[in-house]
Rosetta silent file (secondary structure, phi, psi, omega in degrees, C-alpha in Angstrom):
SEQUENCE: MRRVLTGIQPSGHITLGNYLGAIRPLLELQNEDDVELLVFIADLHAITVPQERAKLRSNIKELAALLLACGLDLNKSHLFIQSEVPCHNQLGWVMECNSYIGELERMTQFKDKKVKQVDGVSAGLLTYPPLMAADILLYDADLVPVGEDQKQHLEITRDLATRFNNKYGETFKVPEAYILKTGARIMSLADPSKKMSKSDSNPKGYISLLDDINVAKKKIKSAVTDSDNKIKFDKDNKPGLSNLITIYSALTNKELSDIENIYQDSTYQKFKEDLANIIGDFLTNIQDKYNYYISSDNMDLILNSGRDLAYHYASRKLQKVYHKIGLGRY
SCORE:     score description
SCORE:     0.000 S_00000001
   1 L     0.000  123.068  172.739  -17.118    6.225   23.076 S_00000001
   2 E   -87.495  137.964 -179.443  -13.995    4.359   23.812 S_00000001
   3 E  -100.170  129.141 -178.978  -10.861    5.634   22.011 S_00000001
   4 E  -121.673  130.373 -174.786   -8.535    2.721   21.038 S_00000001
   5 E  -123.532  125.954  169.175   -5.120    3.820   19.821 S_00000001
   6 E  -147.191  155.839 -176.409   -2.289    1.743   18.222 S_00000001
   7 E  -117.714  145.323 -174.438    0.894    2.314   16.159 S_00000001
   8 E  -132.644  125.515 -175.032    2.345   -0.043   13.608 S_00000001
   9 L   -80.539  143.323 -178.226    6.005    0.375   12.526 S_00000001
  10 L   -90.345   74.316 -168.275    6.753    0.518    8.731 S_00000001
  11 L  -109.231   16.872  178.610    9.415   -2.268    8.879 S_00000001
  12 L   130.847 -177.938 -179.994    8.604   -4.182    5.734 S_00000001
  13 L   -57.208  143.002  174.364    5.981   -6.384    4.246 S_00000001
  14 L   -86.163  129.306 -176.750    3.063   -7.625    6.237 S_00000001
  15 E   -88.301  172.853  172.811    2.991  -11.447    6.234 S_00000001
  16 H   -66.030  -33.493  178.618   -0.092  -13.691    6.306 S_00000001
  17 H   -64.069  -44.895  171.976    0.962  -14.439    9.861 S_00000001
  18 H   -59.445  -43.787 -170.840    0.941  -10.689   10.776 S_00000001
  19 H   -69.564  -54.582 -173.403   -2.526  -10.204    9.190 S_00000001
  20 H   -68.300  -30.964  173.257   -4.179  -13.254   10.809 S_00000001
  21 H   -89.123  -21.765 -178.976   -2.544  -12.842   14.155 S_00000001
  22 H  -134.612  -52.231 -179.482   -2.663   -9.181   14.734 S_00000001
  23 H   -53.766  -56.018 -178.608   -4.073   -7.034   11.982 S_00000001
  24 H   -59.195  -44.692  179.723   -7.407   -8.751   11.521 S_00000001
  25 H   -65.218  -28.121  179.758   -8.245   -8.959   15.205 S_00000001
  26 H   -76.443  -36.476 -178.903   -7.394   -5.258   15.624 S_00000001
  27 H   -74.900  -17.502  175.997   -9.722   -4.210   12.651 S_00000001
  28 H   -69.469  -12.998 -177.059  -12.541   -6.384   14.060 S_00000001
  29 H   -65.720  -27.076  175.849  -12.650   -3.873   17.029 S_00000001
  30 H   -46.875  -31.869 -173.234  -14.329   -1.659   14.184 S_00000001
  31 H   -73.903  -19.580 -175.502  -17.478   -3.863   14.607 S_00000001
  32 L   -80.300  134.510  179.238  -18.003   -2.588   18.210 S_00000001
  33 L   -55.395  -37.673 -161.537  -20.591    0.286   18.350 S_00000001
  34 L  -107.490   26.512 -174.969  -18.766    2.261   20.923 S_00000001
  35 E  -112.636  139.724  165.895  -15.117    2.342   19.487 S_00000001
  36 E  -117.709  125.501 -179.700  -13.151    5.041   17.732 S_00000001
  37 E  -108.340  122.133  173.882  -10.040    3.505   16.366 S_00000001
  38 E  -108.758  129.213  179.349   -6.876    5.651   15.727 S_00000001
  39 E  -125.053  129.017 -179.488   -4.169    3.864   13.817 S_00000001
  40 E  -125.549  140.737  173.224   -0.783    5.534   13.181 S_00000001
  41 E   -80.646  112.272 -173.731    2.210    4.534   11.145 S_00000001
  42 L   -77.908   69.362 -176.864    5.124    4.760   13.769 S_00000001
  43 H   -74.468  -28.725  179.201    7.728    6.022   11.430 S_00000001
  44 H   -63.102  -40.458 -177.460    9.503    7.922   14.159 S_00000001
  45 H   -67.625  -29.197 -174.456    9.961    4.769   16.220 S_00000001
  46 H   -67.402  -24.602 -174.424   11.398    3.055   13.045 S_00000001
  47 L   -89.857    4.023  165.142   14.457    5.282   13.002 S_00000001
  48 L   -56.674  -21.662  175.125   15.679    4.112   16.364 S_00000001
  49 L  -117.735  153.689 -177.531   17.529    1.660   14.016 S_00000001
  50 L   -57.506  140.791 -178.850   19.321    2.635   10.854 S_00000001
  51 L  -136.510  146.145  174.417   17.037    3.097    7.856 S_00000001
  52 L   -90.821  126.372 -167.319   17.571    3.826    4.174 S_00000001
  53 H   -58.641  -44.922  177.405   15.623    6.900    3.237 S_00000001
  54 H   -63.136  -47.497 -176.558   14.007    5.727   -0.041 S_00000001
  55 H   -64.984  -34.439  177.325   13.133    2.484    1.519 S_00000001
  56 H   -66.978  -38.271 -175.608   11.627    3.912    4.599 S_00000001
  57 H   -73.654  -37.871  175.001    9.359    6.237    2.604 S_00000001
  58 H   -65.484  -37.947 -178.082    8.294    3.248    0.475 S_00000001
  59 H   -69.749  -34.762  177.943    7.469    1.179    3.480 S_00000001
  60 H   -60.914  -52.831 -178.794    5.372    4.072    4.989 S_00000001
  61 H   -59.889  -42.739  179.279    3.362    4.236    1.883 S_00000001
  62 H   -65.687  -47.504  176.371    3.048    0.542    1.416 S_00000001
  63 H   -53.825  -43.790  172.141    1.868    0.047    4.937 S_00000001
  64 H   -53.051  -50.007  179.266   -0.719    2.726    4.612 S_00000001
  65 H   -61.543  -41.528  178.750   -2.120    1.084    1.474 S_00000001
  66 H   -64.888  -40.648  177.382   -2.077   -2.364    2.992 S_00000001
  67 H   -66.158  -35.226  173.661   -3.944   -1.330    6.058 S_00000001
  68 H   -65.528  -40.436 -174.770   -6.700    0.310    3.897 S_00000001
  69 H   -72.386  -23.392 -172.657   -6.703   -2.842    1.653 S_00000001
  70 H   -84.513  -17.006  163.492   -6.963   -5.104    4.697 S_00000001
  71 L   129.146   23.429  174.486  -10.313   -3.397    5.556 S_00000001
  72 L   -52.561  117.453 -171.088   -9.763   -0.251    7.647 S_00000001
  73 L   -90.047  110.667 -174.648  -13.334    1.118    7.998 S_00000001
  74 L   -73.900  -10.977  168.855  -12.978    4.897    7.474 S_00000001
  75 L   -78.915  -26.055 -176.186  -16.352    5.547    9.143 S_00000001
  76 L  -113.553  -17.488 -167.646  -15.012    4.153   12.410 S_00000001
  77 E  -128.161  155.472  178.847  -11.133    4.527   12.066 S_00000001
  78 E  -136.017  126.650 -178.284   -8.506    7.202   11.342 S_00000001
  79 E  -111.881  134.855  176.168   -5.194    6.491    9.775 S_00000001
  80 E  -149.855  168.835  177.967   -2.300    8.901   10.068 S_00000001
  81 E   -98.315  126.825 -173.906    1.514    9.156    9.929 S_00000001
  82 H   -55.401  -52.096 -175.319    3.232    9.771   13.309 S_00000001
  83 H   -65.491  -14.200  179.002    5.905   12.219   12.001 S_00000001
  84 H   -77.499   -9.733 -175.899    3.069   14.385   10.387 S_00000001
  85 L  -123.503   96.116 -174.517    1.804   15.396   13.753 S_00000001
  86 L   -55.046  -15.758 -173.714    4.715   17.291   15.473 S_00000001
  87 H   -66.794  -26.190  175.354    2.968   17.115   18.882 S_00000001
  88 H   -58.080  -45.422  178.538    4.381   13.527   19.191 S_00000001
  89 H   -63.976  -44.663 -171.046    7.921   14.817   19.325 S_00000001
  90 H   -65.837  -45.833 -177.045    7.067   17.816   21.532 S_00000001
  91 H   -78.412  -25.673  171.223    5.229   15.746   24.238 S_00000001
  92 H   -55.128  -36.587 -179.041    7.868   13.068   23.868 S_00000001
  93 H   -71.377  -41.118  178.538   10.457   15.493   25.145 S_00000001
  94 H   -67.792  -23.956  176.412    8.338   16.363   28.128 S_00000001
  95 H   -76.017  -36.318  178.011    7.840   12.714   28.923 S_00000001
  96 H   -68.823  -29.774  179.425   11.598   12.172   28.694 S_00000001
  97 L   -76.605   -8.797  175.528   12.039   15.043   31.306 S_00000001
  98 L  -112.821   12.960  177.670    9.651   13.091   33.524 S_00000001
  99 L  -109.761  158.308  171.902   11.360    9.721   33.059 S_00000001
 100 L  -114.423  150.541 -168.593   14.275    8.329   34.891 S_00000001
 101 H   -56.465  -47.313 -176.431   17.370    6.835   33.322 S_00000001
 102 H   -54.302  -45.299 -178.477   17.084    3.710   35.506 S_00000001
 103 H   -63.643  -33.015  179.670   13.586    2.806   34.516 S_00000001
 104 H   -72.243  -43.000 -178.509   14.384    3.313   30.875 S_00000001
 105 H   -64.826  -25.507  178.476   17.542    1.201   31.160 S_00000001
 106 L   -76.036  -17.375 -172.282   15.445   -1.735   32.732 S_00000001
 107 L   -67.562  128.581 -178.569   13.188   -1.933   29.716 S_00000001
 108 H   -49.666  -44.457  178.942   13.466   -5.390   28.082 S_00000001
 109 H   -62.341  -41.852  177.062   13.428   -4.187   24.511 S_00000001
 110 H   -58.442  -48.166  177.733   16.200   -1.760   25.166 S_00000001
 111 H   -60.091  -37.710 -178.588   18.369   -4.507   26.590 S_00000001
 112 H   -76.209  -38.369  174.886   17.601   -6.868   23.897 S_00000001
 113 H   -71.557  -33.063 -175.625   18.170   -4.307   20.966 S_00000001
 114 H   -62.408  -38.864  173.934   21.282   -2.895   22.592 S_00000001
 115 H   -55.341  -35.379 -173.464   22.999   -6.277   22.042 S_00000001
 116 H   -85.894   -4.529 -169.066   22.234   -6.148   18.316 S_00000001
 117 L   -98.815   92.110 -174.094   23.588   -2.612   17.722 S_00000001
 118 L   -77.421  -24.717 -176.336   27.224   -3.346   16.608 S_00000001
 119 L   -96.713   16.149 -172.583   27.815    0.201   15.427 S_00000001
 120 L   119.364  151.037 -177.176   26.791    1.992   18.566 S_00000001
 121 L   -97.356  118.744 -179.274   23.686    2.281   20.585 S_00000001
 122 L   -65.036  135.391  176.102   21.189    4.865   19.428 S_00000001
 123 H   -61.458  -25.691 -179.300   19.973    7.270   22.308 S_00000001
 124 H   -66.834  -22.897  175.538   16.544    6.740   20.605 S_00000001
 125 H   -67.912  -32.600 -175.961   16.597    3.103   21.745 S_00000001
 126 H   -76.087  -43.751 -173.430   16.788    4.339   25.283 S_00000001
 127 L   -98.797   15.589  170.167   14.214    7.060   25.083 S_00000001
 128 H   -55.791  -38.730 -177.424   11.673    5.005   22.897 S_00000001
 129 H   -69.756  -34.489  174.576    9.293    4.499   25.753 S_00000001
 130 H   -64.471  -35.096  172.128    8.685    8.177   26.588 S_00000001
 131 H   -68.473  -35.119  174.463    7.793    8.783   22.880 S_00000001
 132 H   -64.067  -35.000  179.731    5.538    5.897   23.024 S_00000001
 133 H   -62.815  -52.731  179.578    3.953    7.220   26.108 S_00000001
 134 H   -50.347  -52.443  174.962    3.410   10.571   24.256 S_00000001
 135 H   -47.459  -38.091 -178.096    1.754    8.786   21.404 S_00000001
 136 H   -87.461  -40.207 -178.689   -0.828    7.360   23.616 S_00000001
 137 H   -71.502  -22.841  176.338   -1.378   10.266   26.099 S_00000001
 138 L   -67.064  -19.975 -175.456   -1.916   12.796   23.489 S_00000001
 139 L  -108.382   15.984 -176.862   -5.185   11.242   22.498 S_00000001
 140 L    50.975   37.974 -177.789   -6.735   10.466   25.781 S_00000001
 141 L   -60.381  123.972  169.378   -6.665    6.712   24.576 S_00000001
 142 L   -70.674  -42.333 -167.824   -8.937    4.510   26.889 S_00000001
 143 E  -137.217  141.312  174.673   -7.462    1.308   25.462 S_00000001
 144 E  -124.495  115.149  177.863   -4.267    0.209   23.905 S_00000001
 145 E   -69.819  131.847 -176.743   -3.890   -3.145   22.196 S_00000001
 146 E  -132.724  154.146  171.266   -0.815   -4.955   23.434 S_00000001
 147 L  -109.901 -173.487 -174.538    0.886   -8.191   22.934 S_00000001
 148 H   -62.891  -43.424 -178.423    3.213   -9.922   25.519 S_00000001
 149 H   -68.154  -10.051 -176.023    6.246   -7.849   24.228 S_00000001
 150 H  -112.979   -6.393 -179.711    4.513   -4.472   24.681 S_00000001
 151 H   -51.657  -37.334 -172.511    3.052   -4.715   28.245 S_00000001
 152 H   -62.758  -41.708 -177.299    6.165   -3.257   29.767 S_00000001
 153 H   -63.484  -39.755  176.989    5.816   -0.231   27.492 S_00000001
 154 H   -73.344  -28.577  172.467    2.202    0.385   28.517 S_00000001
 155 H   -62.030  -42.672 -178.473    3.141    0.112   32.171 S_00000001
 156 H   -76.943  -24.237  175.360    5.718    2.818   31.916 S_00000001
 157 H   -71.869  -40.337  175.944    3.154    4.955   29.965 S_00000001
 158 H   -60.848  -44.545  176.855    0.695    4.485   32.924 S_00000001
 159 H   -57.217  -49.998 -175.152    3.576    5.365   35.360 S_00000001
 160 H   -66.897  -36.042  176.457    4.370    8.565   33.521 S_00000001
 161 H   -60.408  -43.176  179.309    0.800    9.517   33.157 S_00000001
 162 H   -70.213  -44.444  178.069    0.275    9.066   36.962 S_00000001
 163 H   -53.826  -47.264 -178.370    3.587   10.822   37.802 S_00000001
 164 H   -67.537  -45.925 -179.106    2.656   13.828   35.694 S_00000001
 165 H   -67.016  -35.032  177.315   -0.866   14.031   37.054 S_00000001
 166 H   -69.617  -30.888  174.640    0.379   13.841   40.718 S_00000001
 167 H   -75.378  -44.483 -167.684    2.915   16.587   39.913 S_00000001
 168 H  -117.593   -7.075 -176.113    1.026   18.913   37.903 S_00000001
 169 L   109.144  168.013  179.803   -2.816   18.115   38.384 S_00000001
 170 L   -62.067  119.497 -173.496   -5.081   15.906   36.436 S_00000001
 171 L  -136.961  -43.440 -175.770   -3.956   16.099   32.858 S_00000001
 172 L  -115.293  150.875  171.237   -3.768   12.669   31.198 S_00000001
 173 L   -81.943  127.338  172.328   -6.153    9.790   31.058 S_00000001
 174 L   -70.158  112.383 -177.384   -4.417    6.569   32.312 S_00000001
 175 L   -76.396  155.652  174.464   -4.852    3.956   29.556 S_00000001
 176 E  -110.857  153.182  170.286   -5.777    0.511   30.076 S_00000001
 177 E   -68.263  144.313  174.385   -4.473   -2.506   28.141 S_00000001
 178 E  -122.157  114.923  179.746   -6.651   -4.127   25.592 S_00000001
 179 E   -94.022  118.537 -174.531   -5.818   -7.682   24.991 S_00000001
 180 L   -68.751  144.615  176.532   -6.865   -8.478   21.560 S_00000001
 181 L   -58.343  133.104 -165.311   -8.971  -11.580   20.858 S_00000001
 182 L   -60.840  125.744  174.071   -6.367  -14.130   20.115 S_00000001
 183 L   -96.230  172.736 -174.316   -5.880  -14.424   16.336 S_00000001
 184 L   -57.004  127.388  173.938   -4.477  -17.365   14.567 S_00000001
 185 L   -83.129  111.833 -174.364   -0.897  -18.171   15.516 S_00000001
 186 L  -105.567  127.655 -172.182    0.729  -18.855   12.113 S_00000001
 187 E  -101.742  174.382  178.605    3.975  -20.757   12.119 S_00000001
 188 L   -68.260  145.893 -177.731    6.686  -20.894    9.356 S_00000001
 189 L   -78.200  -19.690 -178.610    5.795  -22.964    6.294 S_00000001
 190 L   -93.576  -34.290 -177.005    9.491  -24.239    6.243 S_00000001
 191 L  -140.835   92.524 -173.433    9.833  -24.796   10.070 S_00000001
 192 L   -70.717    7.259  177.670    6.612  -25.170   11.936 S_00000001
 193 L   -90.908  -10.883  179.907    8.463  -24.834   15.254 S_00000001
 194 L  -114.019  151.647  173.296    8.958  -21.050   14.535 S_00000001
 195 E   -70.783  146.063  172.942    6.485  -18.237   13.962 S_00000001
 196 L   -58.158  128.221 -170.779    5.959  -17.064   10.495 S_00000001
 197 L  -150.873  142.121 -179.271    8.205  -13.956   10.051 S_00000001
 198 L   -76.085  -11.641  174.260    9.266  -11.641    7.321 S_00000001
 199 L   -82.416   -7.802 -169.479   12.927  -11.857    8.749 S_00000001
 200 L   -54.024  131.310  174.689   12.949  -15.565    8.097 S_00000001
 201 L   -63.394  -20.932  178.604   16.200  -16.356    5.960 S_00000001
 202 L  -100.865  108.391 -178.180   14.119  -18.912    3.983 S_00000001
 203 H   -68.004  -14.636  172.503   11.599  -16.959    1.911 S_00000001
 204 H   -70.493   -4.415 -172.646    9.631  -20.234    1.621 S_00000001
 205 H   -87.609  -24.796 -173.316    8.757  -19.915    5.275 S_00000001
 206 L  -134.620  156.818  168.989    6.413  -17.005    4.942 S_00000001
 207 L  -111.758  126.189  173.244    3.822  -15.514    2.688 S_00000001
 208 E   -90.459  147.398  178.879    3.686  -11.828    2.260 S_00000001
 209 L   -62.302  -11.234 -176.618    0.420  -10.162    1.366 S_00000001
 210 L  -108.053   -1.082  177.948    2.161   -8.708   -1.599 S_00000001
 211 L   -54.427  152.336  165.895    3.681  -12.041   -2.839 S_00000001
 212 L   -61.014  135.255 -178.820    3.100  -13.061   -6.424 S_00000001
 213 H   -55.339  -50.314 -179.286   -0.041  -15.192   -6.436 S_00000001
 214 H   -69.281  -42.625  173.139    1.654  -18.223   -8.092 S_00000001
 215 H   -45.813  -56.409 -174.904    4.687  -17.796   -5.731 S_00000001
 216 H   -55.447  -50.354 -178.084    2.395  -17.871   -2.705 S_00000001
 217 H   -58.314  -42.730 -179.131    0.603  -20.985   -4.002 S_00000001
 218 H   -65.698  -29.942  176.593    3.851  -22.757   -4.586 S_00000001
 219 H   -68.246  -31.258  172.901    4.949  -22.029   -1.000 S_00000001
 220 H   -69.853  -44.503  177.546    1.825  -23.738    0.193 S_00000001
 221 H   -62.135  -26.699 -179.848    2.331  -26.630   -1.943 S_00000001
 222 L  -100.003    4.661  178.723    5.862  -27.082   -0.760 S_00000001
 223 L   -50.584  148.620  179.349    4.979  -26.528    2.925 S_00000001
 224 L   -82.851  133.008  177.420    6.625  -29.009    5.323 S_00000001
 225 L  -133.862 -122.851  176.853    4.077  -31.529    6.513 S_00000001
 226 L  -156.777 -177.810 -171.424    4.763  -35.307    7.302 S_00000001
 227 L   -93.234    1.587 -172.535    4.537  -38.742    5.723 S_00000001
 228 L   -73.963  -31.410  173.181    1.378  -39.840    7.297 S_00000001
 229 L    66.467   13.588  173.776   -0.988  -38.448    4.670 S_00000001
 230 L  -103.974  121.646 -166.594   -3.859  -38.366    7.077 S_00000001
 231 L   -78.027  104.437  175.699   -5.558  -34.976    7.435 S_00000001
 232 L  -153.195  144.956  177.511   -5.961  -34.362   11.155 S_00000001
 233 L   -79.374  119.475 -175.390   -5.239  -31.386   13.407 S_00000001
 234 L  -157.958   89.403  178.513   -2.487  -32.666   15.819 S_00000001
 235 L   -53.644  -39.706 -171.833    0.002  -29.813   16.942 S_00000001
 236 L   -79.220  -40.814 -176.923    2.332  -32.086   18.617 S_00000001
 237 L  -102.719  -16.099  175.194    2.632  -34.879   16.110 S_00000001
 238 L  -137.082   64.514 -172.953    1.764  -33.026   12.871 S_00000001
 239 H   -58.446  -49.599 -173.189    2.917  -29.511   13.403 S_00000001
 240 H   -62.958  -48.467 -179.649    3.316  -28.550    9.696 S_00000001
 241 H   -63.468  -41.611 -175.252   -0.118  -29.987    8.689 S_00000001
 242 H   -63.210  -42.454  172.749   -1.735  -28.529   11.746 S_00000001
 243 H   -58.422  -41.406 -179.721   -0.370  -25.027   10.705 S_00000001
 244 H   -64.207  -44.032 -176.442   -1.959  -25.389    7.221 S_00000001
 245 H   -65.992  -34.584  177.352   -5.194  -26.401    8.742 S_00000001
 246 H   -58.991  -52.722 -178.659   -5.002  -23.331   11.061 S_00000001
 247 H   -57.570  -46.308 -175.965   -4.537  -21.067    7.946 S_00000001
 248 H   -57.668  -58.961 -179.300   -7.404  -22.835    6.160 S_00000001
 249 H   -48.420  -45.420 -178.336   -9.668  -22.251    9.254 S_00000001
 250 H   -63.584  -40.083 -179.254   -8.688  -18.640    9.633 S_00000001
 251 H   -81.981  -21.568  177.786   -9.314  -17.820    6.059 S_00000001
 252 H  -111.851   -7.544  177.117  -12.659  -19.693    5.707 S_00000001
 253 L    70.327   11.287  176.294  -14.089  -19.313    9.232 S_00000001
 254 L   -79.917  148.141  170.934  -14.495  -23.157    9.209 S_00000001
 255 L   -64.792  151.317  176.699  -14.006  -25.229   12.353 S_00000001
 256 H   -57.645  -49.198  171.259  -10.977  -27.407   12.558 S_00000001
 257 H   -48.397  -42.873 -171.580  -13.224  -30.468   12.844 S_00000001
 258 H   -67.828  -41.862 -174.737  -15.326  -29.509    9.867 S_00000001
 259 H   -64.207  -40.412  175.849  -12.007  -29.300    7.842 S_00000001
 260 H   -60.387  -42.160 -177.437  -10.905  -32.800    8.988 S_00000001
 261 H   -71.891  -33.075  177.535  -14.280  -34.195    7.848 S_00000001
 262 H   -58.344  -40.007 -171.915  -14.078  -32.483    4.519 S_00000001
 263 L  -107.580   19.168 -173.911  -10.741  -34.113    3.858 S_00000001
 264 L   -60.949  -24.840 -179.788  -11.094  -37.296    5.740 S_00000001
 265 L  -114.699   13.741 -179.626  -10.697  -39.278    2.542 S_00000001
 266 L  -101.657  173.837  175.609   -8.329  -36.926    0.705 S_00000001
 267 L   -96.093  167.637  173.977   -4.605  -36.649    0.185 S_00000001
 268 H   -64.290  -31.961  172.019   -2.279  -33.994    1.348 S_00000001
 269 H   -61.992  -45.221  177.033   -1.926  -32.895   -2.257 S_00000001
 270 H   -65.999  -46.757  176.723   -5.574  -32.267   -2.701 S_00000001
 271 H   -58.154  -50.608 -168.546   -5.723  -30.293    0.715 S_00000001
 272 H   -68.966  -30.859  174.182   -2.755  -28.238   -0.215 S_00000001
 273 H   -60.834  -45.808 -176.298   -4.174  -27.498   -3.695 S_00000001
 274 H   -65.201  -44.509 -173.411   -7.442  -26.316   -2.240 S_00000001
 275 H   -66.891  -46.460  176.163   -5.586  -24.223    0.445 S_00000001
 276 H   -55.548  -39.433  179.161   -3.351  -22.662   -2.278 S_00000001
 277 H   -69.447  -41.146  176.251   -6.431  -21.570   -4.195 S_00000001
 278 H   -62.085  -37.918  177.194   -8.094  -20.104   -1.029 S_00000001
 279 H   -78.601  -28.029  173.396   -4.955  -18.165   -0.441 S_00000001
 280 H   -66.952  -45.176 -179.303   -4.673  -17.046   -3.955 S_00000001
 281 H   -68.711  -27.750 -179.210   -8.159  -15.628   -3.895 S_00000001
 282 H   -70.945  -42.620 -175.684   -7.523  -13.965   -0.576 S_00000001
 283 H   -72.385  -38.756 -178.830   -4.247  -12.364   -1.741 S_00000001
 284 H   -62.232  -41.825  171.705   -5.832  -11.311   -5.061 S_00000001
 285 H   -55.433  -52.049  173.122   -8.538   -9.412   -3.129 S_00000001
 286 H   -48.693  -51.606 -166.851   -5.976   -7.797   -0.879 S_00000001
 287 H   -75.578  -30.432  175.708   -3.734   -6.921   -3.754 S_00000001
 288 H   -67.419  -44.112 -176.852   -6.556   -5.376   -5.884 S_00000001
 289 H   -67.247  -47.725 -175.867   -7.434   -2.950   -3.126 S_00000001
 290 H   -55.430  -58.158  178.021   -3.745   -2.282   -2.367 S_00000001
 291 H   -40.634  -42.008 -175.898   -3.157   -1.465   -6.075 S_00000001
 292 H   -67.241  -54.508 -176.015   -5.985    0.810   -5.997 S_00000001
 293 H   -69.505  -40.691 -178.007   -4.859    2.776   -2.919 S_00000001
 294 H   -59.714  -26.633 -176.789   -1.171    2.823   -3.678 S_00000001
 295 L  -113.802    9.016 -173.943   -1.728    4.718   -6.883 S_00000001
 296 L  -106.972  150.954  174.865   -4.785    6.753   -5.985 S_00000001
 297 H   -71.053  -15.402  177.167   -5.061   10.318   -4.593 S_00000001
 298 H   -47.502  -44.008 -176.026   -7.566    8.856   -2.304 S_00000001
 299 H   -65.867  -41.953  178.772   -4.912    7.515   -0.052 S_00000001
 300 H   -64.029  -42.908  178.289   -3.346   11.013    0.317 S_00000001
 301 H   -63.083  -37.745 -175.692   -6.847   12.370    1.148 S_00000001
 302 H   -71.867  -45.133  175.541   -7.390    9.734    3.777 S_00000001
 303 H   -57.238  -39.163 -173.049   -3.902   10.369    5.283 S_00000001
 304 H   -68.520  -41.342 -177.472   -4.521   14.076    5.204 S_00000001
 305 H   -66.101  -36.840 -178.127   -7.893   13.663    7.027 S_00000001
 306 H   -66.663  -47.056  177.513   -6.380   11.379    9.648 S_00000001
 307 H   -58.039  -40.517 -177.827   -3.587   13.725   10.138 S_00000001
 308 H   -69.289  -41.782  176.497   -5.831   16.724   10.575 S_00000001
 309 H   -60.985  -52.302 -170.138   -8.041   14.899   13.148 S_00000001
 310 H   -58.411  -55.368 -176.028   -4.904   13.618   15.014 S_00000001
 311 H   -58.970  -36.886  178.359   -3.588   17.174   15.231 S_00000001
 312 H   -67.189  -39.462  173.496   -6.771   18.667   16.465 S_00000001
 313 H   -64.825  -49.699 -168.941   -6.768   16.106   19.273 S_00000001
 314 H   -72.990  -36.455 -174.127   -3.079   16.257   19.985 S_00000001
 315 H   -68.595  -32.474  176.751   -2.546   20.024   19.850 S_00000001
 316 H   -68.330  -37.908  168.576   -5.172   20.628   22.381 S_00000001
 317 H   -61.325  -44.548 -177.056   -3.583   18.218   24.774 S_00000001
 318 H   -69.700  -38.154  177.735   -0.132   19.540   24.239 S_00000001
 319 H   -57.219  -40.298  176.690   -1.422   23.072   24.915 S_00000001
 320 H   -70.014  -40.280 -178.728   -2.775   21.962   28.260 S_00000001
 321 H   -60.638  -47.080 -179.910    0.455   20.166   29.056 S_00000001
 322 H   -57.606  -43.668 -174.585    2.497   23.421   28.188 S_00000001
 323 H   -66.579  -44.518 -177.632    0.246   25.470   30.205 S_00000001
 324 H   -62.963  -42.243 -172.662    0.534   23.068   33.327 S_00000001
 325 H   -97.172    1.445  172.329    4.384   23.107   33.339 S_00000001
 326 L    91.479   15.963  179.015    4.851   26.741   32.433 S_00000001
 327 L   -77.789  145.499  173.647    6.108   26.658   28.888 S_00000001
 328 L    94.808 -179.750 -171.772    5.494   29.600   26.585 S_00000001
 329 L   -94.001  -15.176 -168.795    4.779   33.220   27.186 S_00000001
 330 L  -129.144    0.000    0.000    1.164   32.903   28.495 S_00000001
């Protein structure tokens, strides 16, 4: 059984782009027979930048409910909140003590985020990688799904695991990167030269999974296209329309060429109306499940179960680490 571990920060609404590009490909791992998927809400990582307490707690709960609504299979997967398993902090400190300032200061994300911290740079931004290493190493993860911006973090995790093993004896499994099957790359509805993002200053550029259904439909109908009115996938010359065709394909599992054939004699208006209805049905299904979980005791039971399993795995590993380095009385 391969253990796959991933953490997702509770930083706001999941967009349609997030779902199609990252969440759905991750959840498709559940279909593989030999995979155990551990998914945690990385709330400790979220506080490396300032957070408002009530908003953070709301985001944590919302993300948990959305992940369940998106199709987390509880027979194959386990969901928990990072801060509810104290072993993350405890092993994080051990990893900090085995890290070097120079290698942490060279991390690209630290250098990028440091520039944006106008009120001072949090030490947590610098020590983020050792905590991330602890997240992974606690669970003997075989595989860690990564994107381009996370490869450096996995490399330092591998370095820290190897360094500790060489110093104290075989303790940690050195994880491998798992490159997710490429999900649909969804661009802004208002500016198809940019990725769809919840941080877009123009709310018409993105669709949140929790958008009002009619609002989401209007965003599709007002999406930037071109004046040609011929429905053809052409990213270079028709980026806005091609983005909409990509969304249509991802939500219906139809080939791009099949969509072109279906609408070869149709107008942009007809195509957008059909896509708006497809998205409306998709969001309705997600939101019905979300509304069930967000107000149900079942979500607490699921998170409790995930927490307990995570603690079972993590505490055994932490005890082994403490024994190796001489912490405690025995």
